[in-house]
C-alpha positions as CSV (number, residue, x, y, z in Angstrom):
1,M,-1.0,-5.1,-35.9
2,V,-0.3,-7.5,-33.0
3,Y,3.4,-6.6,-33.2
4,L,2.7,-2.9,-32.7
5,F,0.6,-3.7,-29.7
6,F,3.4,-5.7,-28.1
7,F,6.0,-3.2,-29.0
8,G,3.9,-0.4,-27.4
9,L,3.4,-2.6,-24.3
10,L,7.2,-3.2,-24.1
11,I,7.9,0.5,-24.3
12,F,5.3,1.2,-21.7
13,F,6.8,-1.2,-19.2
14,Y,10.4,0.0,-20.0
15,V,9.4,3.6,-19.2
16,I,7.8,2.5,-15.9
17,Y,10.9,0.5,-15.0
18,Y,13.3,3.3,-16.0
19,K,11.3,6.0,-14.1
20,S,11.2,3.9,-11.0
21,K,15.0,3.4,-11.0
22,T,15.8,7.1,-11.2
23,K,16.2,9.1,-8.0
24,N,13.8,11.7,-6.7
25,I,10.7,10.3,-8.5
26,K,7.6,12.4,-8.2
27,Y,4.6,10.1,-8.5
28,N,1.4,11.3,-9.9
29,Y,-0.9,10.4,-7.0
30,K,-2.4,13.0,-4.7
31,I,-2.9,12.6,-1.0
32,K,-6.3,14.0,-0.2
33,D,-6.2,13.6,3.5
34,K,-2.8,14.4,4.8
35,S,-3.8,14.1,8.4
36,K,-2.9,10.4,8.5
37,Y,0.6,11.1,7.3
38,N,1.5,13.1,10.4
39,N,4.0,12.2,13.1
40,D,1.4,10.3,15.1
41,Y,0.8,7.8,12.2
42,E,4.6,7.4,11.6
43,K,5.1,6.7,15.3
44,L,2.4,4.0,15.1
45,L,4.5,2.2,12.5
46,H,7.3,1.8,15.0
47,T,5.3,0.1,17.7
48,P,5.6,-3.5,18.8
49,E,1.9,-4.0,17.8
50,W,2.7,-3.0,14.2
51,Y,5.8,-5.1,14.1
52,R,3.8,-8.2,15.2
53,C,1.1,-7.5,12.7
54,R,3.7,-6.9,9.9
55,E,5.5,-10.2,10.8
56,K,2.2,-12.1,10.6
57,I,1.3,-10.7,7.2
58,L,4.8,-11.4,5.8
59,S,4.7,-15.0,7.1
60,L,1.2,-15.5,5.6
61,H,2.6,-14.4,2.2
62,N,5.7,-16.6,2.6
63,Y,8.0,-13.6,2.7
64,T,7.5,-12.9,-1.0
65,C,6.1,-9.9,-2.9
66,D,2.5,-10.5,-4.1
67,W,3.3,-9.0,-7.5
68,C,6.9,-10.0,-8.5
69,G,7.7,-12.8,-6.1
70,T,11.0,-11.3,-4.7
71,N,11.9,-11.7,-1.0
72,K,13.9,-8.5,-0.7
73,N,12.9,-5.1,0.8
74,L,9.4,-6.3,1.7
75,Q,6.7,-3.9,3.0
76,V,3.1,-4.4,4.1
77,H,0.7,-2.3,2.1
78,H,-2.9,-1.3,3.2
79,K,-5.3,-1.8,0.3
80,K,-7.6,0.8,1.9
81,Y,-7.7,3.1,4.9
82,L,-10.4,3.1,7.5
83,K,-11.5,6.2,9.4
84,F,-13.9,6.7,12.3
85,P,-16.7,9.3,12.0
86,N,-14.7,11.6,14.3
87,G,-11.9,11.7,11.8
88,K,-9.4,9.4,13.5
89,F,-7.8,6.6,11.5
90,V,-8.0,3.0,12.6
91,K,-4.6,1.9,13.9
92,P,-2.5,0.2,11.2
93,W,-2.4,-3.2,13.0
94,E,-6.2,-3.4,13.5
95,Y,-7.0,-4.0,9.9
96,N,-8.3,-7.3,8.6
97,K,-5.6,-9.4,7.1
98,K,-7.4,-9.4,3.7
99,D,-6.9,-5.6,3.6
100,L,-3.1,-5.9,3.8
101,M,-0.8,-7.2,1.2
102,C,3.0,-7.9,1.0
103,L,4.9,-5.9,-1.6
104,C,8.6,-5.2,-2.2
105,E,9.7,-1.6,-2.2
106,F,9.7,-1.3,-6.0
107,C,6.2,-2.8,-6.4
108,H,4.9,-0.7,-3.5
109,K,6.0,2.5,-5.3
110,K,4.4,1.2,-8.6
111,Y,1.2,0.5,-6.7
112,H,0.9,4.0,-5.4
113,A,1.9,5.5,-8.8
114,F,-1.0,3.8,-10.6
115,Y,-3.7,3.1,-8.0
116,K,-5.5,5.2,-5.5
117,V,-5.8,3.9,-1.9
118,N,-9.3,4.9,-0.8
119,T,-10.3,6.0,2.6
120,Y,-13.6,4.6,4.0
121,Y,-15.5,5.5,7.2
122,C,-16.3,2.7,9.6
123,K,-18.7,2.2,12.5
124,Y,-17.6,2.3,16.1
125,N,-19.8,-0.5,17.4
126,S,-18.7,-3.3,15.1
127,K,-15.2,-4.5,14.1
128,Y,-14.8,-1.9,11.4
129,D,-17.8,-2.4,9.2
130,V,-17.3,0.0,6.3
131,F,-20.0,2.3,5.1
132,D,-19.9,5.1,2.5
């Protein structure tokens, strides 16, 4: 019985690994709010402010992936997204460092394939207090 469990687990991780190595993968996550993926958000990821924030997060994590420990193709991942009541998103570098994590490209794709990144509304008057 235990052997069947481990055999099934082995096959599960092999399928995940194999699918992630193939080109043109279509992951099974849906983006509910596509407004943050527009050109404005992409431009924000190429600003000096984001590069400074990214460098801080990478150095805090010793330039290693939080999941697998590699030091190649590192990316900074937002664990959640914050949005103001008017619908505008908080700038990527204004997040608390506990809401950012360091992942390699492979683990980042796995994260988005299996976990949903929630969007929360935050207040204007405080430093991004979250409310539902």
